[in-house]
One Martini backbone bead per residue (centre of mass of N, CA, C, O) as a GRO file, in nm:
protein
  576
    1MET     BB    1  17.999  15.896   9.625
    2SER     BB    2  17.915  15.589   9.740
    3VAL     BB    3  17.580  15.470   9.800
    4PRO     BB    4  17.425  15.259   9.973
    5PRO     BB    5  17.173  15.101  10.035
    6ALA     BB    6  16.945  15.105  10.285
    7CYS     BB    7  16.937  14.784  10.336
    8GLN     BB    8  17.261  14.798  10.397
    9LEU     BB    9  17.312  15.053  10.592
   10ILE     BB   10  17.157  14.984  10.854
   11PRO     BB   11  17.289  14.714  10.958
   12ALA     BB   12  17.585  14.816  10.960
   13LEU     BB   13  17.555  15.038  11.175
   14GLU     BB   14  17.427  14.873  11.399
   15SER     BB   15  17.662  14.671  11.428
   16ARG     BB   16  17.888  14.883  11.496
   17ARG     BB   17  17.727  15.020  11.755
   18GLY     BB   18  17.508  14.822  11.902
   19VAL     BB   19  17.267  15.005  11.816
   20SER     BB   20  16.978  15.185  11.772
   21CYS     BB   21  16.951  15.419  11.465
   22ARG     BB   22  16.703  15.445  11.272
   23GLY     BB   23  16.604  15.734  11.264
   24VAL     BB   24  16.876  15.863  11.146
   25VAL     BB   25  16.922  15.669  10.898
   26THR     BB   26  16.662  15.723  10.750
   27ALA     BB   27  16.721  16.020  10.673
   28ILE     BB   28  16.990  15.962  10.513
   29SER     BB   29  16.868  15.755  10.305
   30THR     BB   30  16.651  15.953  10.189
   31ASN     BB   31  16.852  16.151  10.063
   32ALA     BB   32  16.994  15.955   9.889
   33LEU     BB   33  16.763  15.861   9.721
   34MET     BB   34  16.686  16.141   9.610
   35GLU     BB   35  16.948  16.190   9.469
   36GLN     BB   36  16.925  15.961   9.273
   37LEU     BB   37  16.655  16.044   9.141
   38CYS     BB   38  16.758  16.313   9.031
   39LEU     BB   39  16.984  16.198   8.852
   40LYS     BB   40  16.796  16.009   8.680
   41TYR     BB   41  16.556  16.255   8.608
   42GLN     BB   42  16.700  16.529   8.496
   43GLN     BB   43  16.678  16.448   8.173
   44ARG     BB   44  16.367  16.436   8.223
   45PRO     BB   45  16.061  16.500   8.198
   46TRP     BB   46  15.811  16.588   8.428
   47THR     BB   47  15.573  16.421   8.301
   48GLU     BB   48  15.704  16.140   8.326
   49THR     BB   49  15.717  16.135   8.631
   50LEU     BB   50  15.411  16.165   8.676
   51ARG     BB   51  15.324  15.913   8.529
   52LEU     BB   52  15.472  15.719   8.718
   53VAL     BB   53  15.316  15.788   8.968
   54TYR     BB   54  15.037  15.712   8.863
   55PHE     BB   55  15.107  15.422   8.807
   56CYS     BB   56  15.167  15.343   9.095
   57MET     BB   57  14.893  15.406   9.217
   58ASP     BB   58  14.736  15.204   9.018
   59ASN     BB   59  14.985  14.982   9.116
   60PRO     BB   60  15.005  14.816   9.367
   61LEU     BB   61  15.091  14.591   9.566
   62ARG     BB   62  15.035  14.247   9.546
   63ARG     BB   63  15.016  14.212   9.828
   64PRO     BB   64  14.840  14.157  10.080
   65VAL     BB   65  14.599  14.361  10.287
   66SER     BB   66  14.430  14.316  10.583
   67HIS     BB   67  14.359  14.625  10.692
   68ALA     BB   68  14.349  14.716  10.367
   69PRO     BB   69  14.212  14.699  10.061
   70ASP     BB   70  14.362  14.965   9.998
   71SER     BB   71  14.581  15.171   9.909
   72PRO     BB   72  14.687  15.451  10.064
   73LEU     BB   73  14.796  15.596   9.823
   74LEU     BB   74  14.530  15.566   9.648
   75SER     BB   75  14.351  15.714   9.833
   76CYS     BB   76  14.497  15.988   9.829
   77MET     BB   77  14.467  16.026   9.525
   78GLU     BB   78  14.162  16.039   9.512
   79LYS     BB   79  14.132  16.293   9.690
   80ILE     BB   80  14.295  16.482   9.513
   81GLU     BB   81  14.126  16.453   9.251
   82ARG     BB   82  13.862  16.565   9.371
   83THR     BB   83  13.982  16.856   9.452
   84LEU     BB   84  14.110  16.891   9.180
   85HIS     BB   85  14.120  17.135   8.926
   86ALA     BB   86  14.164  17.054   8.619
   87LYS     BB   87  14.360  17.218   8.342
   88SER     BB   88  14.494  16.985   8.212
   89MET     BB   89  14.519  16.730   7.997
   90PHE     BB   90  14.671  16.537   8.178
   91SER     BB   91  14.501  16.544   8.439
   92VAL     BB   92  14.231  16.466   8.307
   93MET     BB   93  14.324  16.192   8.192
   94ASN     BB   94  14.404  16.067   8.464
   95ALA     BB   95  14.120  16.089   8.587
   96LEU     BB   96  13.985  15.894   8.383
   97GLU     BB   97  14.166  15.650   8.433
   98SER     BB   98  14.112  15.609   8.729
   99LEU     BB   99  13.795  15.593   8.726
  100SER     BB  100  13.770  15.350   8.526
  101ARG     BB  101  13.919  15.145   8.711
  102GLN     BB  102  13.727  15.170   8.952
  103LYS     BB  103  13.479  15.049   8.756
  104GLY     BB  104  13.611  14.808   8.570
  105LEU     BB  105  13.744  14.949   8.324
  106ASN     BB  106  13.873  15.016   8.023
  107VAL     BB  107  14.173  15.210   7.918
  108HIS     BB  108  14.261  15.455   7.658
  109VAL     BB  109  14.525  15.628   7.486
  110SER     BB  110  14.608  15.814   7.252
  111PRO     BB  111  14.894  15.901   7.100
  112SER     BB  112  14.820  16.224   7.123
  113GLY     BB  113  14.648  16.260   7.408
  114THR     BB  114  14.324  16.355   7.328
  115SER     BB  115  14.211  16.056   7.372
  116CYS     BB  116  13.958  15.868   7.559
  117TYR     BB  117  13.904  15.510   7.611
  118ILE     BB  118  13.598  15.365   7.747
  119THR     BB  119  13.572  15.006   7.795
  120SER     BB  120  13.366  14.729   7.693
  121THR     BB  121  13.198  14.460   7.561
  122MET     BB  122  12.918  14.677   7.513
  123PHE     BB  123  13.090  14.957   7.543
  124TYR     BB  124  13.180  15.304   7.463
  125LEU     BB  125  13.394  15.583   7.536
  126GLU     BB  126  13.467  15.919   7.396
  127ALA     BB  127  13.723  16.158   7.494
  128GLN     BB  128  13.777  16.494   7.388
  129LEU     BB  129  14.070  16.700   7.413
  130GLY     BB  130  14.234  16.973   7.478
  131LYS     BB  131  14.530  17.130   7.553
  132ASP     BB  132  14.384  17.271   7.819
  133GLY     BB  133  14.152  17.032   7.912
  134ASN     BB  134  13.909  17.069   7.742
  135VAL     BB  135  13.598  16.933   7.681
  136MET     BB  136  13.479  16.874   7.357
  137ASP     BB  137  13.384  16.547   7.359
  138VAL     BB  138  13.122  16.292   7.384
  139LYS     BB  139  13.096  15.935   7.315
  140LEU     BB  140  12.843  15.679   7.263
  141ALA     BB  141  12.864  15.308   7.229
  142HIS     BB  142  12.685  15.048   7.154
  143PHE     BB  143  12.609  14.748   7.074
  144GLY     BB  144  12.584  14.798   6.722
  145GLU     BB  145  12.630  15.108   6.742
  146ALA     BB  146  12.655  15.426   6.686
  147PRO     BB  147  12.786  15.701   6.771
  148MET     BB  148  12.698  15.937   7.032
  149VAL     BB  149  12.627  16.243   7.158
  150CYS     BB  150  12.698  16.360   7.503
  151ASP     BB  151  12.609  16.631   7.670
  152ASP     BB  152  12.593  16.546   7.968
  153LEU     BB  153  12.897  16.446   7.980
  154VAL     BB  154  13.030  16.712   7.911
  155GLN     BB  155  12.927  16.881   8.150
  156LEU     BB  156  13.051  16.706   8.377
  157LEU     BB  157  13.352  16.742   8.287
  158ARG     BB  158  13.362  17.054   8.288
  159MET     BB  159  13.273  17.044   8.608
  160LYS     BB  160  13.431  16.809   8.752
  161ASN     BB  161  13.197  16.570   8.781
  162TYR     BB  162  13.308  16.261   8.882
  163ASP     BB  163  13.073  16.130   9.043
  164ALA     BB  164  12.859  16.147   8.811
  165PHE     BB  165  13.022  15.999   8.597
  166GLY     BB  166  13.070  15.735   8.765
  167LYS     BB  167  12.765  15.661   8.786
  168ILE     BB  168  12.717  15.625   8.475
  169LEU     BB  169  12.916  15.391   8.450
  170GLU     BB  170  12.768  15.204   8.642
  171ASP     BB  171  12.494  15.195   8.478
  172LEU     BB  172  12.616  15.082   8.223
  173SER     BB  173  12.722  14.817   8.344
  174ASN     BB  174  12.456  14.715   8.482
  175MET     BB  175  12.289  14.685   8.211
  176TYR     BB  176  12.500  14.417   8.148
  177GLN     BB  177  12.420  14.226   8.404
  178ILE     BB  178  12.384  13.949   8.217
  179PRO     BB  179  12.362  13.636   8.175
  180GLY     BB  180  12.601  13.566   7.945
  181ASN     BB  181  12.671  13.662   7.655
  182SER     BB  182  12.680  13.916   7.428
  183GLU     BB  183  12.413  13.852   7.292
  184ILE     BB  184  12.233  13.850   7.544
  185LYS     BB  185  12.298  14.136   7.630
  186ALA     BB  186  12.200  14.274   7.371
  187LYS     BB  187  11.903  14.181   7.408
  188GLY     BB  188  11.853  14.340   7.662
  189TYR     BB  189  11.885  14.617   7.531
  190LEU     BB  190  11.656  14.582   7.324
  191ALA     BB  191  11.432  14.558   7.535
  192LEU     BB  192  11.471  14.837   7.663
  193LYS     BB  193  11.405  15.004   7.405
  194ALA     BB  194  11.115  14.904   7.377
  195LEU     BB  195  11.006  14.995   7.645
  196GLU     BB  196  11.063  15.294   7.597
  197LYS     BB  197  10.876  15.336   7.357
  198ASP     BB  198  10.612  15.251   7.505
  199LEU     BB  199  10.622  15.461   7.729
  200TYR     BB  200  10.625  15.708   7.546
  201SER     BB  201  10.347  15.650   7.412
  202MET     BB  202  10.185  15.665   7.684
  203SER     BB  203  10.260  15.966   7.752
  204LEU     BB  204  10.080  16.077   7.493
  205LEU     BB  205   9.826  16.031   7.630
  206ASP     BB  206   9.614  16.281   7.673
  207ARG     BB  207   9.805  16.505   7.537
  208THR     BB  208   9.851  16.834   7.556
  209GLN     BB  209  10.016  17.120   7.472
  210ASP     BB  210   9.939  17.273   7.766
  211VAL     BB  211  10.062  17.074   7.949
  212ASN     BB  212  10.189  17.032   8.260
  213ARG     BB  213  10.404  16.884   8.478
  214VAL     BB  214  10.223  16.835   8.723
  215THR     BB  215   9.992  16.696   8.568
  216GLU     BB  216  10.171  16.462   8.471
  217ILE     BB  217  10.256  16.359   8.750
  218LEU     BB  218   9.950  16.318   8.882
  219HIS     BB  219   9.794  16.191   8.580
  220GLY     BB  220   9.972  16.040   8.420
  221LYS     BB  221  10.023  15.713   8.322
  222VAL     BB  222  10.365  15.785   8.355
  223GLY     BB  223  10.394  16.051   8.416
  224HIS     BB  224  10.695  16.216   8.400
  225LEU     BB  225  10.876  16.168   8.110
  226VAL     BB  226  11.230  16.094   8.063
  227PRO     BB  227  11.438  16.024   7.838
  228ARG     BB  228  11.702  15.883   7.721
  229THR     BB  229  12.039  16.030   7.759
  230GLY     BB  230  12.293  15.862   7.689
  231GLY     BB  231  12.379  15.788   8.018
  232THR     BB  232  12.087  15.870   8.097
  233PRO     BB  233  11.825  15.740   8.220
  234MET     BB  234  11.515  15.673   8.243
  235ASN     BB  235  11.254  15.877   8.392
  236ILE     BB  236  10.998  15.892   8.656
  237GLU     BB  237  10.761  16.132   8.757
  238PHE     BB  238  10.487  16.069   9.006
  239TYR     BB  239  10.536  16.276   9.251
  240ILE     BB  240  10.398  16.583   9.414
  241SER     BB  241  10.387  16.817   9.650
  242PRO     BB  242  10.243  17.099   9.751
  243TYR     BB  243  10.493  17.225   9.848
  244GLN     BB  244  10.666  17.189   9.594
  245ILE     BB  245  10.479  17.363   9.416
  246LEU     BB  246  10.508  17.621   9.582
  247GLU     BB  247  10.811  17.644   9.569
  248ALA     BB  248  10.828  17.677   9.259
  249GLU     BB  249  10.646  17.943   9.251
  250LEU     BB  250  10.824  18.111   9.464
  251ASN     BB  251  11.093  17.991   9.284
  252PRO     BB  252  11.194  18.080   8.996
  253GLY     BB  253  11.410  17.821   8.855
  254SER     BB  254  11.386  17.599   9.032
  255GLN     BB  255  11.479  17.253   9.128
  256VAL     BB  256  11.200  17.084   9.158
  257CYS     BB  257  11.161  16.745   9.288
  258GLY     BB  258  11.013  16.467   9.286
  259THR     BB  259  10.926  16.150   9.260
  260LYS     BB  260  11.151  15.890   9.144
  261THR     BB  261  11.213  15.662   8.865
  262VAL     BB  262  11.406  15.409   8.709
  263VAL     BB  263  11.462  15.272   8.388
  264THR     BB  264  11.552  14.929   8.359
  265VAL     BB  265  11.795  14.646   8.344
  266GLU     BB  266  11.820  14.304   8.485
  267GLY     BB  267  11.932  14.038   8.617
  268SER     BB  268  11.838  13.684   8.633
  269ASP     BB  269  11.773  13.345   8.751
  270MET     BB  270  11.550  13.366   8.538
  271LEU     BB  271  11.331  13.324   8.283
  272HIS     BB  272  11.207  13.580   8.057
  273LYS     BB  273  10.954  13.727   7.861
  274LEU     BB  274  11.086  13.959   7.630
  275PRO     BB  275  11.059  14.232   7.442
  276LEU     BB  276  11.228  14.342   7.131
  277SER     BB  277  10.970  14.513   7.057
  278PRO     BB  278  10.728  14.699   7.019
  279LEU     BB  279  10.368  14.676   7.126
  280ILE     BB  280  10.285  14.950   7.014
  281VAL     BB  281  10.121  15.086   6.732
  282ASP     BB  282   9.844  15.242   6.847
  283PRO     BB  283   9.783  15.444   7.106
  284GLN     BB  284   9.458  15.505   7.001
  285SER     BB  285   9.326  15.195   6.972
  286GLY     BB  286   9.201  15.187   7.239
  287GLU     BB  287   9.023  15.177   7.532
  288ASP     BB  288   9.001  15.428   7.741
  289SER     BB  289   9.300  15.538   7.656
  290ASN     BB  290   9.415  15.253   7.601
  291PRO     BB  291   9.645  15.062   7.488
  292ALA     BB  292   9.725  14.832   7.225
  293PHE     BB  293   9.864  14.513   7.248
  294LEU     BB  294  10.060  14.285   7.136
  295GLN     BB  295  10.111  13.969   7.100
  296LEU     BB  296  10.306  13.723   7.239
  297THR     BB  297  10.574  13.623   7.040
  298ASP     BB  298  10.849  13.470   6.914
  299GLU     BB  299  10.918  13.719   6.733
  300LEU     BB  300  10.894  13.944   6.983
  301THR     BB  301  11.037  13.746   7.173
  302MET     BB  302  11.254  13.645   7.476
  303ASP     BB  303  11.431  13.437   7.656
  304LEU     BB  304  11.555  13.590   7.955
  305PRO     BB  305  11.799  13.671   8.224
  306ALA     BB  306  11.563  13.905   8.278
  307LEU     BB  307  11.452  14.242   8.391
  308PHE     BB  308  11.255  14.486   8.456
  309VAL     BB  309  11.302  14.810   8.630
  310LEU     BB  310  11.215  15.009   8.915
  311LYS     BB  311  11.412  15.259   9.049
  312PHE     BB  312  11.534  15.405   9.350
  313HIS     BB  313  11.719  15.633   9.521
  314GLN     BB  314  11.513  15.576   9.760
  315PRO     BB  315  11.372  15.396   9.960
  316VAL     BB  316  11.021  15.281   9.982
  317PRO     BB  317  10.773  15.285  10.188
  318MET     BB  318  10.560  14.989  10.204
  319SER     BB  319  10.292  14.823  10.216
  320SER     BB  320  10.183  14.501  10.196
  321SER     BB  321   9.936  14.566  10.015
  322SER     BB  322  10.098  14.715   9.788
  323ILE     BB  323  10.290  14.482   9.724
  324GLU     BB  324  10.067  14.282   9.644
  325ASP     BB  325   9.952  14.442   9.415
  326ILE     BB  326  10.213  14.451   9.244
  327GLN     BB  327  10.246  14.142   9.213
  328ARG     BB  328   9.980  14.090   9.075
  329LEU     BB  329  10.034  14.268   8.835
  330THR     BB  330  10.318  14.143   8.741
  331GLY     BB  331  10.389  13.840   8.840
  332ILE     BB  332  10.624  13.934   9.062
  333GLN     BB  333  10.846  13.906   9.288
  334ILE     BB  334  10.977  14.074   9.565
  335SER     BB  335  11.294  14.076   9.671
  336GLY     BB  336  11.445  14.133   9.982
  337LEU     BB  337  11.236  14.157  10.203
  338LYS     BB  338  11.172  14.342  10.525
  339LEU     BB  339  10.955  14.324  10.769
  340ALA     BB  340  10.776  14.612  10.913
  341PRO     BB  341  10.664  14.869  11.058
  342LEU     BB  342  10.545  15.124  10.877
  343TYR     BB  343  10.584  15.364  11.065
  344GLU     BB  344  10.884  15.314  11.110
  345LEU     BB  345  10.970  15.359  10.813
  346ILE     BB  346  10.870  15.644  10.780
  347VAL     BB  347  11.027  15.775  11.016
  348GLN     BB  348  11.300  15.704  10.904
  349SER     BB  349  11.279  15.851  10.634
  350ALA     BB  350  11.219  16.135  10.753
  351LEU     BB  351  11.466  16.164  10.934
  352LYS     BB  352  11.670  16.132  10.701
  353GLU     BB  353  11.565  16.391  10.549
  354LYS     BB  354  11.637  16.566  10.824
  355ARG     BB  355  11.904  16.452  10.947
  356SER     BB  356  11.783  16.246  11.215
  357GLU     BB  357  11.874  15.938  11.262
  358GLY     BB  358  11.966  15.935  11.571
  359LEU     BB  359  11.683  15.902  11.639
  360SER     BB  360  11.437  15.746  11.786
  361THR     BB  361  11.177  15.522  11.650
  362ASN     BB  362  11.008  15.437  11.910
  363GLU     BB  363  10.889  15.707  11.903
  364SER     BB  364  10.534  15.808  11.876
  365CYS     BB  365  10.599  16.099  11.968
  366PHE     BB  366  10.522  16.429  11.833
  367PHE     BB  367  10.641  16.770  11.810
  368VAL     BB  368  10.451  17.059  11.690
  369SER     BB  369  10.517  17.396  11.575
  370LEU     BB  370  10.296  17.680  11.537
  371PRO     BB  371  10.170  17.959  11.456
  372ASP     BB  372   9.910  18.048  11.636
  373CYS     BB  373   9.942  17.765  11.798
  374PRO     BB  374   9.928  17.499  11.959
  375LYS     BB  375  10.070  17.240  12.045
  376HIS     BB  376  10.154  16.934  11.900
  377CYS     BB  377  10.058  16.583  11.947
  378TYR     BB  378  10.176  16.279  11.796
  379PHE     BB  379  10.029  15.958  11.725
  380ILE     BB  380  10.159  15.671  11.582
  381ASN     BB  381  10.058  15.363  11.512
  382LYS     BB  382  10.217  15.139  11.715
  383ASP     BB  383   9.987  14.909  11.842
  384SER     BB  384   9.879  14.803  11.594
  385GLU     BB  385   9.709  14.495  11.446
  386LYS     BB  386   9.720  14.559  11.167
  387SER     BB  387   9.838  14.400  10.886
  388ASP     BB  388   9.865  14.660  10.688
  389LEU     BB  389  10.103  14.795  10.875
  390ALA     BB  390  10.288  14.643  10.719
  391GLY     BB  391  10.631  14.658  10.586
  392ALA     BB  392  10.870  14.788  10.331
  393LEU     BB  393  11.163  14.846  10.167
  394VAL     BB  394  11.172  14.970   9.834
  395SER     BB  395  11.394  14.976   9.553
  396LYS     BB  396  11.253  14.761   9.348
  397ILE     BB  397  11.056  14.685   9.041
  398PRO     BB  398  10.960  14.414   8.877
  399PHE     BB  399  10.915  14.350   8.512
  400SER     BB  400  10.778  14.235   8.166
  401HIS     BB  401  10.547  14.454   8.102
  402PRO     BB  402  10.429  14.769   7.999
  403LYS     BB  403  10.128  14.747   8.116
  404CYS     BB  404  10.227  14.766   8.440
  405VAL     BB  405  10.305  15.070   8.483
  406PRO     BB  406  10.044  15.237   8.549
  407GLY     BB  407   9.957  15.072   8.801
  408VAL     BB  408  10.215  15.116   8.961
  409ILE     BB  409  10.209  15.428   8.963
  410GLU     BB  410   9.945  15.446   9.128
  411ILE     BB  411  10.046  15.297   9.386
  412LEU     BB  412  10.279  15.488   9.440
  413ARG     BB  413  10.114  15.748   9.480
  414HIS     BB  414   9.960  15.646   9.727
  415GLN     BB  415  10.198  15.594   9.912
  416VAL     BB  416  10.349  15.869   9.895
  417ALA     BB  417  10.106  16.027  10.006
  418TYR     BB  418  10.101  15.886  10.275
  419ASN     BB  419  10.388  15.950  10.367
  420THR     BB  420  10.360  16.255  10.356
  421LEU     BB  421  10.148  16.279  10.576
  422ILE     BB  422  10.301  16.134  10.809
  423SER     BB  423  10.571  16.310  10.788
  424SER     BB  424  10.433  16.583  10.897
  425CYS     BB  425  10.450  16.463  11.211
  426VAL     BB  426  10.757  16.459  11.192
  427SER     BB  427  11.004  16.521  11.437
  428ASP     BB  428  11.297  16.628  11.638
  429LYS     BB  429  11.064  16.661  11.871
  430HIS     BB  430  11.001  16.514  12.159
  431ILE     BB  431   9.205  16.636  12.301
  432ASN     BB  432   9.224  16.633  11.992
  433GLU     BB  433   9.059  16.433  11.719
  434VAL     BB  434   9.184  16.323  11.403
  435ILE     BB  435   9.052  16.144  11.129
  436ILE     BB  436   9.237  16.004  10.851
  437ASP     BB  437   9.112  15.873  10.543
  438VAL     BB  438   9.284  15.720  10.285
  439ILE     BB  439   9.166  15.611   9.987
  440THR     BB  440   9.320  15.783   9.773
  441SER     BB  441   9.509  15.996   9.594
  442ARG     BB  442   9.211  16.174   9.548
  443GLU     BB  443   9.096  16.074   9.848
  444VAL     BB  444   8.964  16.225  10.153
  445HIS     BB  445   8.869  16.142  10.486
  446CYS     BB  446   8.711  16.336  10.754
  447HIS     BB  447   8.712  16.342  11.133
  448VAL     BB  448   8.574  16.489  11.422
  449GLN     BB  449   8.678  16.443  11.771
  450LEU     BB  450   8.533  16.512  12.094
  451ASN     BB  451   8.534  16.605  12.394
  452PRO     BB  452   8.273  16.670  12.598
  453GLN     BB  453   8.443  16.905  12.763
  454ASP     BB  454   8.484  17.042  12.492
  455PRO     BB  455   8.462  17.277  12.284
  456ALA     BB  456   8.341  17.373  12.002
  457LEU     BB  457   8.456  17.402  11.649
  458ASN     BB  458   8.296  17.423  11.391
  459CYS     BB  459   8.395  17.163  11.200
  460SER     BB  460   8.371  17.006  10.925
  461ASP     BB  461   8.464  16.748  10.727
  462ASP     BB  462   8.494  16.908  10.470
  463PHE     BB  463   8.683  17.123  10.571
  464ILE     BB  464   8.916  16.928  10.636
  465ALA     BB  465   8.956  16.797  10.366
  466ARG     BB  466   9.025  17.056  10.214
  467ALA     BB  467   9.277  17.110  10.383
  468VAL     BB  468   9.427  16.861  10.309
  469LYS     BB  469   9.427  16.902   9.997
  470ARG     BB  470   9.609  17.183  10.005
  471CYS     BB  471   9.873  17.055  10.199
  472MET     BB  472   9.947  16.768  10.322
  473SER     BB  473   9.916  16.864  10.646
  474VAL     BB  474   9.847  16.821  10.966
  475PRO     BB  475   9.941  17.074  11.121
  476VAL     BB  476   9.809  17.274  10.924
  477VAL     BB  477   9.514  17.177  10.969
  478MET     BB  478   9.510  17.227  11.282
  479ARG     BB  479   9.545  17.533  11.244
  480ALA     BB  480   9.286  17.580  11.075
  481ILE     BB  481   9.089  17.477  11.295
  482PHE     BB  482   9.164  17.695  11.513
  483ARG     BB  483   9.105  17.941  11.343
  484ASN     BB  484   8.813  17.894  11.288
  485ALA     BB  485   8.733  17.876  11.586
  486ALA     BB  486   8.820  18.171  11.651
  487LYS     BB  487   8.630  18.303  11.454
  488VAL     BB  488   8.368  18.203  11.560
  489LYS     BB  489   8.404  18.320  11.838
  490ALA     BB  490   8.436  18.616  11.753
  491ASP     BB  491   8.158  18.645  11.623
  492SER     BB  492   7.991  18.571  11.864
  493GLU     BB  493   8.082  18.803  12.044
  494THR     BB  494   7.980  19.020  11.874
  495GLN     BB  495   7.678  18.944  11.877
  496ASP     BB  496   7.646  18.987  12.192
  497MET     BB  497   7.724  19.299  12.184
  498ASP     BB  498   7.476  19.344  11.979
  499VAL     BB  499   7.196  19.458  12.141
  500ASP     BB  500   7.036  19.630  11.918
  501THR     BB  501   7.016  19.361  11.754
  502LYS     BB  502   6.732  19.137  11.687
  503GLN     BB  503   6.830  18.996  11.451
  504PRO     BB  504   6.915  18.722  11.320
  505HIS     BB  505   7.203  18.547  11.267
  506GLU     BB  506   7.424  18.407  11.066
  507PRO     BB  507   7.630  18.163  11.064
  508PRO     BB  508   7.936  18.117  11.046
  509SER     BB  509   8.157  18.038  10.804
  510GLU     BB  510   8.375  17.842  10.681
  511GLN     BB  511   8.734  17.886  10.663
  512ILE     BB  512   8.955  17.826  10.401
  513THR     BB  513   9.254  17.844  10.319
  514ASP     BB  514   9.437  18.018  10.057
  515SER     BB  515   9.609  18.010   9.734
  516ASN     BB  516   9.711  18.110   9.428
  517SER     BB  517   9.957  17.896   9.415
  518LEU     BB  518   9.753  17.679   9.542
  519LYS     BB  519   9.607  17.465   9.379
  520GLU     BB  520   9.334  17.253   9.277
  521SER     BB  521   9.446  16.971   9.362
  522PRO     BB  522   9.457  16.659   9.398
  523SER     BB  523   9.433  16.439   9.608
  524VAL     BB  524   9.623  16.273   9.848
  525ALA     BB  525   9.729  15.943   9.976
  526GLY     BB  526   9.628  15.646  10.168
  527GLN     BB  527   9.537  15.358  10.398
  528HIS     BB  528   9.521  15.480  10.689
  529ASP     BB  529   9.501  15.568  11.022
  530LEU     BB  530   9.524  15.889  11.190
  531VAL     BB  531   9.623  15.997  11.514
  532VAL     BB  532   9.561  16.331  11.656
  533THR     BB  533   9.683  16.547  11.896
  534ASP     BB  534   9.624  16.814  12.138
  535LYS     BB  535   9.868  17.010  12.344
  536PRO     BB  536   9.837  17.216  12.570
  537SER     BB  537   9.936  17.434  12.774
  538ILE     BB  538   9.949  17.460  13.118
  539THR     BB  539   9.860  17.782  13.140
  540GLU     BB  540   9.639  17.691  12.920
  541SER     BB  541   9.351  17.669  12.794
  542THR     BB  542   9.157  17.600  12.518
  543GLU     BB  543   9.004  17.863  12.514
  544GLU     BB  544   9.244  18.055  12.536
  545ASN     BB  545   9.388  17.966  12.286
  546LEU     BB  546   9.164  18.052  12.099
  547SER     BB  547   9.129  18.352  12.176
  548THR     BB  548   9.455  18.413  12.110
  549ALA     BB  549   9.433  18.378  11.822
  550LYS     BB  550   9.577  18.482  11.535
  551LEU     BB  551   9.490  18.627  11.191
  552GLU     BB  552   9.717  18.768  11.105
  553THR     BB  553   9.991  18.827  10.952
  554LEU     BB  554  10.286  18.726  10.940
  555ASP     BB  555  10.576  18.787  11.128
  556ASP     BB  556  10.906  18.836  11.265
  557SER     BB  557  10.809  18.710  11.567
  558MET     BB  558  10.801  18.434  11.499
  559GLU     BB  559  10.870  18.085  11.537
  560LYS     BB  560  11.114  18.017  11.324
  561SER     BB  561  11.295  17.820  11.490
  562ASN     BB  562  11.055  17.576  11.488
  563LEU     BB  563  11.068  17.587  11.167
  564SER     BB  564  11.039  17.463  10.879
  565PRO     BB  565  11.048  17.551  10.555
  566ARG     BB  566  10.798  17.390  10.473
  567THR     BB  567  10.597  17.483  10.699
  568GLU     BB  568  10.628  17.784  10.646
  569THR     BB  569  10.518  17.781  10.357
  570LEU     BB  570  10.236  17.666  10.420
  571CYS     BB  571  10.158  17.896  10.611
  572ARG     BB  572  10.162  18.113  10.401
  573ALA     BB  573   9.933  17.985  10.232
  574GLU     BB  574   9.719  17.983  10.476
  575GLU     BB  575   9.720  18.296  10.513
  576ASN     BB  576   9.590  18.408  10.236
   0.00000   0.00000   0.00000
């Protein structure tokens, strides 16, 4: 029986009956259409039908859709592909085709169906697959270069990590987003290669065979540098907190990463003189372990609409003074900055890291609980009128000469150390004063101020500074101060009870907690003053809190529910 198309059948039935029966007729017409499709494709292989479906998903209707920028079917297709663990060559190939088109790249499949080519005007990727869908090899070729095997991309595709693979495709494309023709874009890539070679040469300065990663991060001229491999750009790890060091030592084999920045090149609205070849000839030829750079000449450089940049995975809160120092060092303005109170930016970043962005950042009072210590109440300089407390979130730092990088890295260390110290006071739970003045990333000055009515704590400034240096956490430092005061008081009471001994006793010395795994690393720092206060409970006085503080090892009955893993780890180190 001949079945008319649905577009003809529905109006005819509605006209005959005089009523709307669209719901019933739609079901009948759908069955009819499915029958026609089955008859049409029953003689063809199922893989051809699947390819047709994929093609339709990648090519939605041409008419604009106002309420949705993407086709709903395409959106569903993407979700399915992200969830599906492809096992066949066909499905893996289609996933690569879809992902490449999403990133604005061209894609071609070899006649044999075993190779997929992802191309642009400046580079191409070749992925070779086995019959079972297993990725055999991935090669990357930049403009004018021979293909090179990329093991990192092979591993990503074998793990079906298409999100990370897509991010690398984006990075490769962005690297060539330079105004101009293919020749200008290729020159930008040559400049990036020259910069990478100079940075690698600087990373070898003063480097011994037994130097460890942490020392490189905190003291290396360019931090801990990882060269570019395949599609993964060069990155520099320039700061790691004492907590992260301790965490790595307590959990061997764990991937603990400090703060990193990525080295790349980006397009610019203005021309800048960039070197097209390395400027360091002999890394050891300079004075004071600083390399000597060649003079910039027309043979070594070229005016390009591009700049080198250090990019951060997450924007870094930076003070206006630090931003000005970097701009003076590089001679280039950092554009797109929006000034705001620095403390607020640090609090926002800390809450985001704790995944508590929903909390109001207008509150300057934060409560922190630690075992065997009264609750702390911290007030971060909210109403300070100091101009250097203004800041901005910095996503990238532009520069044009490799000699700027060591100085920029040192400023970043200083700023991130300060951010780390302030962030230790931020909690998602909404009076003694300790003033901490962060001089540099390796020097911290501390001073304790007491209310005349409060008992003496017998803690010197040096004791507090050493405590800060070992943990870079204000709550843990406060805990150490109270523990030391409790120890001093206990020793004093013991002396009073010893009535038979007439000889004078030496005053008890200050004890700063230590840990074998938390080494004597250089202190890390910031720029401004932080005022912290302690708020004892209503039912106990300060003296009662001090007298009841326990000094034995932490046990399972502690208030672990109120501790973050980071604070608890630092407390364990302070307990040793």
